[in-house]
C-alpha positions in Angstrom: 47.6 104.6 93.7 47.6 105.9 97.4 45.6 109.0 98.5 46.7 111.0 101.2 44.6 113.0 103.8 46.2 116.2 102.2 44.7 115.5 98.9 41.4 114.6 100.3 41.1 117.9 102.2 42.1 119.7 99.0 39.6 118.0 96.8 37.0 118.8 99.4 37.9 122.4 99.4 38.0 122.6 95.6 34.8 120.9 95.5 33.0 123.4 97.8 34.5 126.5 95.9 34.0 125.1 92.3 30.5 123.4 93.4 29.1 126.3 94.7 29.9 128.6 91.9 28.5 126.2 89.4 25.4 125.7 91.4 25.0 129.6 91.3 25.3 129.5 87.8 23.3 126.5 87.0 20.5 126.8 89.8 20.4 130.5 90.1 17.1 130.9 89.0 15.8 128.3 91.2 17.8 129.6 94.3 16.9 133.3 93.7 13.3 132.5 92.0 10.3 130.5 91.8 11.3 127.3 90.0 12.4 124.2 92.0 15.9 123.2 92.8 17.2 119.9 90.9 19.0 118.5 93.9 20.4 115.6 91.9 22.3 118.2 89.6 23.2 120.3 92.7 24.7 116.9 94.2 26.5 115.8 90.9 27.7 119.5 90.7 30.0 118.9 94.0 30.6 115.5 93.5 32.2 115.7 90.0 34.9 118.4 91.0 35.8 116.4 94.1 36.6 113.3 92.0 38.4 115.2 89.3 40.6 117.1 91.8 41.4 113.7 93.6 41.8 111.8 90.6 44.3 114.6 89.1 46.2 114.7 92.1 46.7 111.2 92.5 47.9 110.9 88.9 50.3 113.7 89.4 51.8 112.1 92.6 52.2 109.0 90.8 53.9 110.8 87.7 56.4 112.3 90.0 57.8 109.1 91.3 
């Protein structure tokens, strides 16, 4: 399974977009209020969409061949 630069760039874009939305949803009170931000959860919130996007685009590319 080969991953192209285009797939990596798209996965980064998706992880930034989706990760930001999910971080605001999940950590909104901490961002805009008093509680502390859970940085471990924030990092995972960006890593998971990146991995899912990269994996799914790789599988889709393999399926079309």
